[in-house]
N, CA, C and O atoms as a GROMACS GRO file, in nm:
protein
  200
    1UNK      N    1   0.793  -1.422   0.504
    1UNK     CA    2   0.895  -1.326   0.464
    1UNK      C    3   0.842  -1.229   0.360
    1UNK      O    4   0.866  -1.109   0.368
    2UNK      N    5   0.771  -1.281   0.263
    2UNK     CA    6   0.716  -1.195   0.158
    2UNK      C    7   0.613  -1.098   0.216
    2UNK      O    8   0.605  -0.982   0.176
    3UNK      N    9   0.535  -1.146   0.311
    3UNK     CA   10   0.437  -1.060   0.376
    3UNK      C   11   0.503  -0.944   0.450
    3UNK      O   12   0.453  -0.832   0.448
    4UNK      N   13   0.614  -0.971   0.515
    4UNK     CA   14   0.686  -0.865   0.586
    4UNK      C   15   0.742  -0.761   0.489
    4UNK      O   16   0.739  -0.641   0.518
    5UNK      N   17   0.791  -0.806   0.376
    5UNK     CA   18   0.840  -0.713   0.274
    5UNK      C   19   0.726  -0.627   0.220
    5UNK      O   20   0.742  -0.507   0.201
    6UNK      N   21   0.611  -0.690   0.197
    6UNK     CA   22   0.494  -0.615   0.147
    6UNK      C   23   0.448  -0.511   0.248
    6UNK      O   24   0.415  -0.398   0.210
    7UNK      N   25   0.445  -0.548   0.375
    7UNK     CA   26   0.404  -0.452   0.478
    7UNK      C   27   0.504  -0.338   0.489
    7UNK      O   28   0.465  -0.222   0.503
    8UNK      N   29   0.632  -0.368   0.482
    8UNK     CA   30   0.734  -0.263   0.489
    8UNK      C   31   0.724  -0.169   0.370
    8UNK      O   32   0.736  -0.047   0.386
    9UNK      N   33   0.701  -0.223   0.251
    9UNK     CA   34   0.686  -0.139   0.133
    9UNK      C   35   0.561  -0.052   0.144
    9UNK      O   36   0.564   0.065   0.106
   10UNK      N   37   0.453  -0.107   0.196
   10UNK     CA   38   0.329  -0.032   0.213
   10UNK      C   39   0.350   0.084   0.310
   10UNK      O   40   0.309   0.197   0.281
   11UNK      N   41   0.411   0.057   0.423
   11UNK     CA   42   0.435   0.162   0.522
   11UNK      C   43   0.526   0.271   0.463
   11UNK      O   44   0.502   0.390   0.485
   12UNK      N   45   0.627   0.230   0.390
   12UNK     CA   46   0.718   0.328   0.330
   12UNK      C   47   0.646   0.414   0.225
   12UNK      O   48   0.666   0.535   0.220
   13UNK      N   49   0.563   0.352   0.143
   13UNK     CA   50   0.491   0.430   0.041
   13UNK      C   51   0.392   0.526   0.103
   13UNK      O   52   0.382   0.641   0.060
   14UNK      N   53   0.318   0.481   0.202
   14UNK     CA   54   0.219   0.569   0.265
   14UNK      C   55   0.291   0.681   0.342
   14UNK      O   56   0.248   0.796   0.338
   15UNK      N   57   0.398   0.648   0.410
   15UNK     CA   58   0.466   0.746   0.493
   15UNK      C   59   0.554   0.844   0.416
   15UNK      O   60   0.549   0.964   0.442
   16UNK      N   61   0.633   0.793   0.322
   16UNK     CA   62   0.732   0.879   0.256
   16UNK      C   63   0.721   0.879   0.105
   16UNK      O   64   0.806   0.937   0.038
   17UNK      N   65   0.620   0.815   0.049
   17UNK     CA   66   0.607   0.806  -0.097
   17UNK      C   67   0.590   0.939  -0.165
   17UNK      O   68   0.644   0.960  -0.274
   18UNK      N   69   0.516   1.030  -0.103
   18UNK     CA   70   0.494   1.161  -0.164
   18UNK      C   71   0.624   1.238  -0.184
   18UNK      O   72   0.644   1.300  -0.288
   19UNK      N   73   0.709   1.234  -0.084
   19UNK     CA   74   0.838   1.304  -0.096
   19UNK      C   75   0.932   1.232  -0.191
   19UNK      O   76   1.006   1.295  -0.267
   20UNK      N   77   0.930   1.098  -0.186
   20UNK     CA   78   1.024   1.022  -0.268
   20UNK      C   79   0.987   1.028  -0.416
   20UNK      O   80   1.074   1.051  -0.501
   21UNK      N   81   0.859   1.007  -0.447
   21UNK     CA   82   0.816   1.006  -0.588
   21UNK      C   83   0.768   1.142  -0.636
   21UNK      O   84   0.751   1.162  -0.756
   22UNK      N   85   0.746   1.236  -0.544
   22UNK     CA   86   0.711   1.372  -0.582
   22UNK      C   87   0.565   1.394  -0.615
   22UNK      O   88   0.532   1.493  -0.681
   23UNK      N   89   0.475   1.305  -0.571
   23UNK     CA   90   0.335   1.330  -0.601
   23UNK      C   91   0.276   1.428  -0.501
   23UNK      O   92   0.320   1.437  -0.386
   24UNK      N   93   0.176   1.501  -0.547
   24UNK     CA   94   0.105   1.595  -0.461
   24UNK      C   95  -0.026   1.530  -0.419
   24UNK      O   96  -0.105   1.490  -0.504
   25UNK      N   97  -0.048   1.520  -0.289
   25UNK     CA   98  -0.166   1.449  -0.239
   25UNK      C   99  -0.231   1.527  -0.124
   25UNK      O  100  -0.235   1.479  -0.011
   26UNK      N  101  -0.283   1.648  -0.155
   26UNK     CA  102  -0.341   1.727  -0.046
   26UNK      C  103  -0.470   1.668   0.010
   26UNK      O  104  -0.502   1.690   0.127
   27UNK      N  105  -0.544   1.593  -0.070
   27UNK     CA  106  -0.671   1.535  -0.025
   27UNK      C  107  -0.655   1.394   0.030
   27UNK      O  108  -0.750   1.338   0.084
   28UNK      N  109  -0.537   1.334   0.017
   28UNK     CA  110  -0.514   1.200   0.067
   28UNK      C  111  -0.565   1.090  -0.024
   28UNK      O  112  -0.580   0.976   0.020
   29UNK      N  113  -0.593   1.122  -0.150
   29UNK     CA  114  -0.650   1.021  -0.241
   29UNK      C  115  -0.548   0.916  -0.282
   29UNK      O  116  -0.584   0.800  -0.302
   30UNK      N  117  -0.423   0.955  -0.296
   30UNK     CA  118  -0.320   0.856  -0.331
   30UNK      C  119  -0.301   0.758  -0.215
   30UNK      O  120  -0.291   0.638  -0.237
   31UNK      N  121  -0.297   0.809  -0.094
   31UNK     CA  122  -0.283   0.722   0.022
   31UNK      C  123  -0.405   0.631   0.036
   31UNK      O  124  -0.390   0.515   0.072
   32UNK      N  125  -0.523   0.682   0.009
   32UNK     CA  126  -0.643   0.599   0.014
   32UNK      C  127  -0.635   0.488  -0.091
   32UNK      O  128  -0.674   0.374  -0.063
   33UNK      N  129  -0.587   0.520  -0.210
   33UNK     CA  130  -0.572   0.418  -0.314
   33UNK      C  131  -0.470   0.312  -0.273
   33UNK      O  132  -0.490   0.194  -0.299
   34UNK      N  133  -0.361   0.354  -0.209
   34UNK     CA  134  -0.261   0.257  -0.162
   34UNK      C  135  -0.318   0.164  -0.056
   34UNK      O  136  -0.295   0.044  -0.060
   35UNK      N  137  -0.392   0.220   0.038
   35UNK     CA  138  -0.452   0.139   0.143
   35UNK      C  139  -0.554   0.042   0.084
   35UNK      O  140  -0.557  -0.075   0.122
   36UNK      N  141  -0.636   0.090  -0.008
   36UNK     CA  142  -0.736   0.005  -0.072
   36UNK      C  143  -0.670  -0.109  -0.149
   36UNK      O  144  -0.714  -0.224  -0.139
   37UNK      N  145  -0.566  -0.078  -0.226
   37UNK     CA  146  -0.496  -0.182  -0.302
   37UNK      C  147  -0.432  -0.286  -0.209
   37UNK      O  148  -0.434  -0.405  -0.238
   38UNK      N  149  -0.377  -0.240  -0.098
   38UNK     CA  150  -0.315  -0.332  -0.003
   38UNK      C  151  -0.419  -0.424   0.058
   38UNK      O  152  -0.397  -0.545   0.069
   39UNK      N  153  -0.532  -0.369   0.099
   39UNK     CA  154  -0.638  -0.451   0.160
   39UNK      C  155  -0.695  -0.550   0.059
   39UNK      O  156  -0.717  -0.666   0.092
   40UNK      N  157  -0.719  -0.504  -0.064
   40UNK     CA  158  -0.769  -0.596  -0.166
   40UNK      C  159  -0.668  -0.705  -0.200
   40UNK      O  160  -0.706  -0.817  -0.232
   41UNK      N  161  -0.539  -0.672  -0.192
   41UNK     CA  162  -0.435  -0.774  -0.214
   41UNK      C  163  -0.435  -0.878  -0.104
   41UNK      O  164  -0.416  -0.997  -0.131
   42UNK      N  165  -0.457  -0.835   0.019
   42UNK     CA  166  -0.465  -0.930   0.130
   42UNK      C  167  -0.586  -1.022   0.112
   42UNK      O  168  -0.574  -1.143   0.129
   43UNK      N  169  -0.701  -0.964   0.078
   43UNK     CA  170  -0.822  -1.043   0.057
   43UNK      C  171  -0.802  -1.141  -0.058
   43UNK      O  172  -0.840  -1.258  -0.047
   44UNK      N  173  -0.743  -1.095  -0.167
   44UNK     CA  174  -0.717  -1.184  -0.281
   44UNK      C  175  -0.622  -1.296  -0.246
   44UNK      O  176  -0.638  -1.408  -0.293
   45UNK      N  177  -0.522  -1.266  -0.164
   45UNK     CA  178  -0.428  -1.369  -0.122
   45UNK      C  179  -0.492  -1.476  -0.038
   45UNK      O  180  -0.462  -1.595  -0.053
   46UNK      N  181  -0.580  -1.435   0.052
   46UNK     CA  182  -0.650  -1.532   0.135
   46UNK      C  183  -0.746  -1.618   0.052
   46UNK      O  184  -0.761  -1.737   0.077
   47UNK      N  185  -0.811  -1.557  -0.045
   47UNK     CA  186  -0.904  -1.633  -0.130
   47UNK      C  187  -0.829  -1.731  -0.220
   47UNK      O  188  -0.879  -1.839  -0.250
   48UNK      N  189  -0.709  -1.693  -0.264
   48UNK     CA  190  -0.630  -1.780  -0.351
   48UNK      C  191  -0.576  -1.902  -0.274
   48UNK      O  192  -0.555  -2.008  -0.332
   49UNK      N  193  -0.554  -1.885  -0.145
   49UNK     CA  194  -0.504  -1.998  -0.064
   49UNK      C  195  -0.609  -2.107  -0.048
   49UNK      O  196  -0.576  -2.225  -0.039
   50UNK      N  197  -0.732  -2.067  -0.046
   50UNK     CA  198  -0.833  -2.171  -0.035
   50UNK      C  199  -0.934  -2.132   0.059
   50UNK      O  200  -1.028  -2.207   0.083
   0.00000   0.00000   0.00000
């Protein structure tokens, strides 16, 4: 359940975060940072499990 919430939040931030929070991202660097943070969170979660 928590994973589904995290994925939904990630998709919402990447898709509509710029309009909702008002950031300007012409080069896509904010979206790249979001994707990187999400992937590193997944890797960290798997490593923490064992």
